[in-house]
C-alpha positions as CSV (number, residue, x, y, z in Angstrom):
1,X,0.0,0.0,0.0
2,X,2.8,2.4,0.8
3,X,4.3,1.7,-2.6
4,X,1.0,2.9,-4.2
5,X,0.9,6.0,-2.0
6,X,4.5,6.9,-2.9
7,X,4.3,6.1,-6.7
8,X,1.0,8.0,-7.3
9,X,1.9,10.7,-4.7
10,X,-1.5,10.3,-3.1
11,X,-0.7,12.5,-0.1
12,X,0.4,15.4,-2.3
13,X,-3.0,15.2,-4.1
14,X,-5.0,15.0,-0.8
15,X,-6.4,11.6,-1.6
16,X,-6.1,7.9,-0.5
17,X,-6.3,4.4,-2.0
18,X,-9.9,3.8,-1.0
19,X,-11.1,7.1,-2.6
20,X,-9.0,6.4,-5.8
21,X,-10.4,2.9,-6.2
22,X,-14.0,4.0,-5.7
23,X,-13.4,6.9,-8.2
24,X,-12.1,4.4,-10.7
25,X,-15.1,2.2,-10.3
26,X,-17.4,5.3,-10.8
27,X,-15.5,6.3,-14.0
28,X,-15.7,2.7,-15.3
29,X,-19.4,2.4,-14.7
30,X,-20.1,5.6,-16.6
31,X,-18.1,4.5,-19.6
32,X,-18.7,0.7,-19.5
33,X,-21.3,1.2,-22.3
34,X,-18.4,1.4,-24.8
35,X,-17.7,-2.3,-24.3
36,X,-21.1,-3.1,-25.9
37,X,-21.7,-0.1,-28.1
38,X,-18.3,-0.3,-29.9
39,X,-18.8,-3.8,-31.3
40,X,-22.4,-3.0,-32.3
41,X,-21.4,0.2,-34.1
42,X,-18.4,-1.2,-36.0
43,X,-19.8,-4.6,-36.9
44,X,-22.6,-3.3,-39.2
45,X,-22.9,-0.2,-41.3
46,X,-25.7,2.4,-41.2
47,X,-27.8,0.3,-43.6
48,X,-27.5,-2.8,-41.4
49,X,-25.0,-4.6,-43.6
50,X,-21.9,-6.3,-42.2
51,X,-18.7,-4.2,-42.3
52,X,-16.5,-7.3,-42.2
53,X,-15.4,-6.7,-38.6
54,X,-16.4,-9.5,-36.2
55,X,-18.5,-8.5,-33.1
56,X,-16.5,-10.8,-30.8
57,X,-13.1,-9.5,-32.1
58,X,-14.3,-6.0,-31.6
59,X,-15.4,-6.7,-28.1
60,X,-12.0,-8.2,-27.3
61,X,-10.1,-5.3,-28.9
62,X,-12.2,-2.7,-27.1
63,X,-11.6,-4.2,-23.7
64,X,-7.9,-4.9,-24.3
65,X,-7.0,-1.5,-25.7
66,X,-9.1,0.4,-23.2
67,X,-7.4,-1.5,-20.4
68,X,-3.9,-1.1,-21.7
69,X,-4.2,2.6,-22.5
70,X,-5.9,3.5,-19.3
71,X,-3.3,1.7,-17.2
72,X,-0.6,3.3,-19.3
73,X,-2.2,6.7,-18.6
74,X,-2.2,6.0,-14.9
75,X,1.4,4.6,-14.6
76,X,3.1,7.0,-17.1
77,X,1.1,10.3,-16.8
78,X,-0.4,9.8,-13.3
79,X,-3.7,11.4,-14.4
80,X,-7.2,10.2,-13.6
81,X,-8.1,10.0,-17.2
82,X,-9.4,6.8,-18.7
83,X,-9.2,6.0,-22.4
84,X,-11.3,3.9,-24.8
85,X,-12.4,3.9,-28.5
86,X,-14.0,7.3,-29.0
87,X,-17.7,7.9,-29.7
88,X,-18.1,10.0,-32.8
89,X,-14.8,8.7,-34.2
90,X,-16.4,5.2,-34.4
91,X,-19.4,6.4,-36.4
92,X,-17.0,8.3,-38.7
93,X,-15.0,5.1,-39.0
94,X,-18.1,3.2,-40.3
95,X,-18.8,6.0,-42.8
96,X,-15.2,5.6,-44.1
97,X,-15.8,1.9,-44.6
98,X,-18.9,2.6,-46.5
99,X,-17.2,5.3,-48.7
100,X,-14.2,3.0,-49.4
101,X,-16.6,0.2,-50.3
102,X,-18.4,2.5,-52.8
103,X,-15.0,3.4,-54.3
104,X,-14.3,-0.3,-54.9
105,X,-11.8,-1.1,-52.2
106,X,-11.8,-4.8,-51.2
107,X,-11.8,-5.4,-47.4
108,X,-12.6,-1.7,-46.8
109,X,-12.5,-2.3,-43.1
110,X,-8.9,-3.3,-43.3
111,X,-8.1,0.0,-45.2
112,X,-10.0,1.9,-42.6
113,X,-7.9,0.4,-39.9
114,X,-4.8,1.4,-41.9
115,X,-6.1,5.0,-42.0
116,X,-6.5,5.0,-38.2
117,X,-3.1,3.5,-37.8
118,X,-1.5,6.2,-39.9
119,X,-3.4,9.0,-38.1
120,X,-2.2,7.5,-34.8
121,X,1.4,7.6,-35.9
122,X,1.0,11.3,-36.8
123,X,-0.7,11.9,-33.4
124,X,2.3,10.3,-31.7
125,X,4.8,12.4,-33.7
126,X,2.9,15.6,-32.9
127,X,2.8,14.6,-29.2
128,X,6.5,13.7,-29.0
129,X,7.5,16.9,-30.8
130,X,5.2,18.7,-28.3
131,X,3.1,20.4,-31.0
132,X,-0.1,19.4,-29.3
133,X,1.3,20.7,-26.0
134,X,2.1,24.0,-27.6
135,X,-1.5,24.3,-28.8
136,X,-2.8,23.7,-25.3
137,X,-0.4,26.3,-23.8
138,X,-1.6,28.8,-26.4
139,X,-5.2,28.7,-25.2
140,X,-6.2,31.7,-23.1
141,X,-7.7,31.1,-19.6
142,X,-11.1,32.4,-20.7
143,X,-11.2,30.0,-23.6
144,X,-10.0,27.1,-21.4
145,X,-12.8,27.8,-18.9
146,X,-15.2,28.0,-21.9
147,X,-14.2,24.5,-23.0
148,X,-14.8,23.2,-19.5
149,X,-18.3,24.7,-19.3
150,X,-19.1,23.6,-22.9
151,X,-18.2,20.0,-22.0
152,X,-20.3,20.3,-18.9
153,X,-23.3,21.2,-21.0
154,X,-22.4,18.5,-23.5
155,X,-22.3,15.6,-21.0
156,X,-25.4,16.9,-19.4
157,X,-27.1,16.7,-22.8
158,X,-25.8,13.2,-23.3
159,X,-27.1,12.4,-19.8
160,X,-30.6,13.6,-20.8
161,X,-30.4,11.5,-23.9
162,X,-29.3,8.4,-22.0
163,X,-32.1,9.0,-19.5
164,X,-34.6,9.4,-22.4
165,X,-35.8,12.6,-20.9
166,X,-35.4,14.4,-24.2
167,X,-36.3,13.2,-27.7
168,X,-36.2,14.3,-31.3
169,X,-39.0,16.5,-32.4
170,X,-40.0,18.0,-35.8
171,X,-39.4,21.7,-36.0
172,X,-37.4,22.1,-32.8
173,X,-35.2,19.1,-33.4
174,X,-35.2,18.2,-29.7
175,X,-37.7,18.5,-26.9
176,X,-39.1,17.0,-23.7
177,X,-40.2,13.4,-23.7
178,X,-43.7,13.5,-22.2
179,X,-43.9,9.8,-21.6
180,X,-43.3,10.5,-17.9
181,X,-44.3,7.0,-16.7
182,X,-41.8,5.2,-18.8
183,X,-39.3,3.1,-16.9
184,X,-36.4,5.0,-18.5
185,X,-37.6,8.3,-17.2
186,X,-38.6,7.1,-13.8
187,X,-35.2,5.4,-13.2
188,X,-33.4,8.5,-14.5
189,X,-35.3,11.0,-12.3
190,X,-35.0,8.7,-9.3
191,X,-31.2,8.4,-9.8
192,X,-30.9,12.2,-10.4
193,X,-32.9,13.1,-7.3
194,X,-31.3,10.4,-5.1
195,X,-27.7,11.5,-6.1
196,X,-28.6,15.2,-5.8
197,X,-29.9,14.7,-2.3
198,X,-26.9,12.7,-1.2
199,X,-24.6,15.4,-2.7
200,X,-26.5,18.2,-0.9
201,X,-26.0,16.2,2.3
202,X,-22.3,15.9,1.4
203,X,-22.5,12.1,1.6
204,X,-19.2,10.6,0.3
205,X,-19.4,8.5,-2.8
206,X,-22.8,10.0,-3.7
207,X,-22.4,9.4,-7.5
208,X,-21.5,5.8,-7.0
209,X,-24.4,5.2,-4.5
210,X,-26.7,6.8,-7.0
211,X,-25.6,4.3,-9.7
212,X,-26.2,1.4,-7.3
213,X,-29.6,2.7,-6.3
214,X,-30.7,3.2,-9.9
215,X,-29.5,-0.3,-10.7
216,X,-31.6,-1.7,-7.9
217,X,-34.7,0.1,-9.2
218,X,-34.0,-0.9,-12.8
219,X,-33.8,-4.5,-11.6
220,X,-37.1,-4.3,-9.7
221,X,-38.8,-2.8,-12.7
222,X,-37.5,-5.6,-14.9
223,X,-35.3,-3.4,-17.1
224,X,-32.1,-5.3,-16.3
225,X,-31.9,-9.0,-15.5
226,X,-29.2,-11.2,-14.0
227,X,-27.8,-13.5,-16.7
228,X,-24.8,-14.9,-14.9
229,X,-21.4,-13.8,-14.0
230,X,-18.8,-15.2,-16.4
231,X,-18.6,-14.8,-20.1
232,X,-15.8,-14.5,-22.7
233,X,-16.2,-13.1,-26.3
234,X,-16.3,-15.6,-29.1
235,X,-14.1,-14.5,-32.0
236,X,-15.1,-15.9,-35.4
237,X,-12.8,-13.7,-37.5
238,X,-9.7,-12.0,-36.1
239,X,-9.0,-8.4,-36.9
240,X,-5.7,-7.9,-35.1
241,X,-2.8,-6.7,-37.3
242,X,-5.0,-6.8,-40.4
243,X,-4.8,-3.1,-41.3
244,X,-4.0,-2.2,-44.9
245,X,-1.4,0.6,-44.5
246,X,-0.4,0.7,-48.1
247,X,-3.9,1.5,-49.3
248,X,-4.3,3.9,-46.4
249,X,-1.5,6.0,-47.8
250,X,-3.2,6.6,-51.1
251,X,-4.3,10.1,-52.2
252,X,-8.0,9.0,-51.8
253,X,-7.5,8.3,-48.1
254,X,-5.6,11.5,-47.1
255,X,-8.8,13.5,-46.4
256,X,-10.0,10.7,-44.0
257,X,-6.6,10.8,-42.2
258,X,-6.9,14.6,-41.7
259,X,-10.5,14.3,-40.3
260,X,-9.3,11.6,-37.8
261,X,-6.4,13.9,-36.9
262,X,-8.7,16.8,-36.3
263,X,-11.2,14.9,-34.2
264,X,-8.7,13.2,-31.9
265,X,-6.5,16.3,-31.4
266,X,-9.3,18.5,-30.3
267,X,-11.4,15.9,-28.5
268,X,-8.3,15.1,-26.4
269,X,-7.6,18.8,-25.7
270,X,-11.2,19.3,-24.7
271,X,-11.2,16.3,-22.3
272,X,-7.8,17.3,-20.8
273,X,-9.0,20.8,-20.2
274,X,-12.3,19.7,-18.7
275,X,-10.7,17.2,-16.3
276,X,-7.8,19.5,-15.3
277,X,-10.1,22.4,-14.6
278,X,-12.5,20.2,-12.5
279,X,-9.6,18.7,-10.6
280,X,-7.7,21.9,-10.1
281,X,-4.5,20.6,-11.8
282,X,-3.7,23.8,-13.8
283,X,-0.9,25.8,-12.4
284,X,0.4,29.1,-13.8
285,X,-2.0,28.5,-16.8
286,X,-0.2,25.3,-17.6
287,X,-1.1,21.6,-17.2
288,X,1.7,19.5,-15.5
289,X,2.9,16.5,-17.5
290,X,0.6,17.3,-20.4
291,X,2.9,15.9,-23.0
292,X,2.7,12.5,-21.2
293,X,-1.1,12.5,-21.4
294,X,-0.9,13.3,-25.1
295,X,1.6,10.6,-25.8
296,X,-0.5,8.0,-24.1
297,X,-3.6,9.1,-26.0
298,X,-1.8,8.8,-29.3
299,X,-0.2,5.5,-28.5
300,X,-3.7,4.2,-27.7
301,X,-4.9,5.0,-31.2
302,X,-1.9,3.2,-32.7
303,X,-2.5,0.2,-30.5
304,X,-6.2,0.2,-31.2
305,X,-5.7,0.1,-34.9
306,X,-3.3,-2.9,-34.5
307,X,-5.9,-4.8,-32.4
308,X,-8.7,-4.0,-34.9
309,X,-10.7,-1.0,-33.6
310,X,-11.2,2.7,-34.3
311,X,-9.5,5.8,-32.7
312,X,-8.8,5.5,-29.0
313,X,-9.1,8.8,-27.1
314,X,-9.4,10.2,-23.6
315,X,-12.9,10.0,-22.2
316,X,-14.8,12.9,-20.8
317,X,-16.6,10.5,-18.5
318,X,-13.4,10.6,-16.5
319,X,-14.7,13.7,-14.8
320,X,-17.2,11.5,-12.8
321,X,-14.2,9.9,-11.0
322,X,-12.7,13.3,-10.5
323,X,-16.0,14.6,-9.1
324,X,-15.9,11.6,-6.7
325,X,-12.5,12.8,-5.4
326,X,-10.1,10.9,-7.6
327,X,-6.9,12.8,-8.3
328,X,-4.2,10.5,-9.5
329,X,-3.3,7.8,-12.1
330,X,-4.5,5.1,-9.7
331,X,-8.0,5.9,-10.8
332,X,-7.0,5.1,-14.4
333,X,-5.3,1.9,-13.4
334,X,-8.4,0.8,-11.6
335,X,-10.5,1.6,-14.7
336,X,-8.1,-0.4,-16.9
337,X,-8.3,-3.4,-14.6
338,X,-12.0,-3.4,-14.8
339,X,-11.9,-3.3,-18.6
340,X,-9.8,-6.5,-18.3
341,X,-12.3,-8.0,-16.0
342,X,-15.0,-7.1,-18.5
343,X,-13.6,-9.8,-20.7
344,X,-14.4,-12.4,-18.2
345,X,-17.4,-10.8,-16.4
346,X,-19.2,-9.4,-19.3
347,X,-22.8,-10.3,-18.2
348,X,-22.4,-8.9,-14.7
349,X,-20.8,-5.6,-15.8
350,X,-23.1,-5.3,-18.8
351,X,-26.1,-5.5,-16.5
352,X,-25.3,-1.9,-15.5
353,X,-23.4,-0.7,-18.5
354,X,-25.9,-1.7,-21.1
355,X,-28.8,0.2,-19.6
356,X,-28.0,4.0,-20.0
357,X,-30.6,5.5,-17.7
358,X,-28.7,4.0,-14.7
359,X,-25.5,6.0,-15.3
360,X,-27.2,9.0,-17.0
361,X,-27.8,10.9,-13.7
362,X,-24.1,10.8,-13.0
363,X,-23.4,12.6,-16.2
364,X,-25.9,15.3,-15.4
365,X,-24.6,15.8,-11.8
366,X,-21.0,16.1,-13.1
367,X,-22.2,18.5,-15.8
368,X,-23.6,20.8,-13.1
369,X,-20.3,20.7,-11.3
370,X,-18.4,21.8,-14.4
371,X,-20.6,24.8,-14.8
372,X,-18.8,26.5,-12.0
373,X,-16.0,27.4,-14.4
374,X,-18.4,30.0,-16.0
375,X,-17.6,32.3,-13.1
376,X,-13.9,32.4,-14.1
377,X,-14.6,33.9,-17.6
378,X,-14.1,37.6,-17.9
379,X,-17.4,38.5,-19.4
380,X,-16.6,42.2,-19.5
381,X,-13.8,41.5,-22.0
382,X,-15.8,40.8,-25.1
383,X,-12.8,39.8,-27.2
384,X,-12.3,37.0,-24.8
385,X,-15.9,36.2,-23.7
386,X,-17.5,36.0,-27.1
387,X,-15.2,33.2,-28.4
388,X,-15.5,31.4,-25.1
389,X,-19.3,31.7,-25.3
390,X,-19.3,30.3,-28.9
391,X,-17.3,27.3,-27.6
392,X,-19.8,26.8,-24.7
393,X,-22.7,26.7,-27.1
394,X,-21.0,25.0,-30.0
395,X,-19.8,21.9,-28.1
396,X,-23.3,20.7,-27.1
397,X,-25.2,22.0,-30.1
398,X,-22.8,20.6,-32.7
399,X,-22.7,17.4,-30.5
400,X,-18.9,17.5,-30.9
401,X,-16.2,18.7,-28.6
402,X,-13.8,19.1,-31.5
403,X,-16.2,21.1,-33.7
404,X,-17.2,23.4,-30.8
405,X,-13.6,24.1,-29.9
406,X,-12.9,24.8,-33.5
407,X,-15.6,27.5,-33.7
408,X,-13.9,29.4,-30.8
409,X,-10.4,28.8,-32.2
410,X,-11.4,30.3,-35.5
411,X,-13.2,33.4,-34.1
412,X,-10.8,34.2,-31.2
413,X,-7.8,35.5,-33.3
414,X,-10.2,37.3,-35.8
415,X,-12.1,39.2,-33.1
416,X,-8.9,40.2,-31.3
417,X,-7.1,41.2,-34.5
418,X,-10.0,43.4,-35.8
419,X,-10.6,45.0,-32.4
420,X,-6.9,46.1,-32.1
421,X,-5.8,43.4,-29.7
422,X,-4.0,41.2,-32.2
423,X,-0.6,41.3,-30.5
424,X,-1.9,39.5,-27.4
425,X,-2.8,36.4,-29.5
426,X,0.1,34.0,-30.1
427,X,1.3,33.3,-33.7
428,X,0.3,29.6,-33.2
429,X,-3.3,30.6,-32.6
430,X,-3.4,32.5,-35.9
431,X,-1.9,29.5,-37.7
432,X,-4.4,27.1,-36.0
433,X,-7.3,29.4,-37.0
434,X,-6.2,29.5,-40.7
435,X,-5.7,25.7,-40.8
436,X,-9.1,25.0,-39.2
437,X,-10.8,27.4,-41.6
438,X,-9.2,25.7,-44.5
439,X,-10.0,22.3,-43.1
440,X,-13.7,23.1,-42.8
441,X,-14.0,24.8,-46.2
442,X,-11.9,22.4,-48.4
443,X,-12.1,19.1,-46.6
444,X,-15.0,18.8,-44.1
445,X,-17.5,20.4,-46.4
446,X,-16.9,17.6,-48.9
447,X,-17.0,14.8,-46.4
448,X,-20.0,16.0,-44.5
């Protein structure tokens, strides 16, 4: 135990082993859905046709790469940030397979894995050369806090979706689900109120207790059922080390590589900012050991492609563990170990992870905590506050951390330059703004 305390510097971060373990369990429960969602998304395309990737192989790859990257994050970077195949990136991965199939590529899934592998190598180079770190350091405090608030709204929106409290509606696109007696809504509201009351009473572990209480209600209402404890994925067709790198380096695939680059770079920056702000890691406007976090994130993508799955990234659900009190890499190590256990205890873990209304309240509660960063924005300085506000609104409304951040990054240098404050903006921010604008106009517009 003393070895763990010394290695992770638990005392310096005002935490202990018990708190870190429970924080890790909390984080895992809020992101365990990826174990089941990832294979379902990648094994069939949007028309319901097989992509060529085997469900069992995807389940195995998801658990293994999530475990390895999260443990690596904890041991090397000492950050409570868990990693897994990214939502958003996985859907784009499927669209790439469909596009490549239309273009006549055989084994399009293999080429798509090659594209992810190449993009991962570029991520890694940008991280080792500290280019991504330089981007993070160039972000103003107001923009940084805007990112944290925007992510808070984003995960709250996701929580509402998972709780089925909102639904798509014609005209307004989204609205309140009025089926108030549905089990989904009842379980979500119960979990939200239960967790909120415990938090108001300052009960330790309130988020985790809320998840357990929601699980019990879901079981009593018949929404989840006990199907055993042990289970291991059956693999019918291996995907490990089957990426087609040669085809991925063709001119046709370059735009896809660029999109994956954009999505992962800014998703990671957003998650890192959100977690760091919530945990209070930022010192002198800089994040300690940030280059290590970025290297781990990039290495995860390379490893994920080798094992046969889409882009691996840092998960914003990590803020649930931080909200619980987790502050060190021990949290990530615990998450990684649970991903390994998921390979053998799939039915048991899936009982909670497969039913979103159980963990949805945790996302909403954490979203409310991240809103506190809105007070740190200088709203009287409009050259700072307007780009920050665009990020805050862009992230949830675009349903993309990367796209929301891009909106702020494009407008920030422009507003400051035209208002006579151009000198305070770093050269790097101008370069990023131009590159992002070119990316959206010449690449993203064509790919959709």
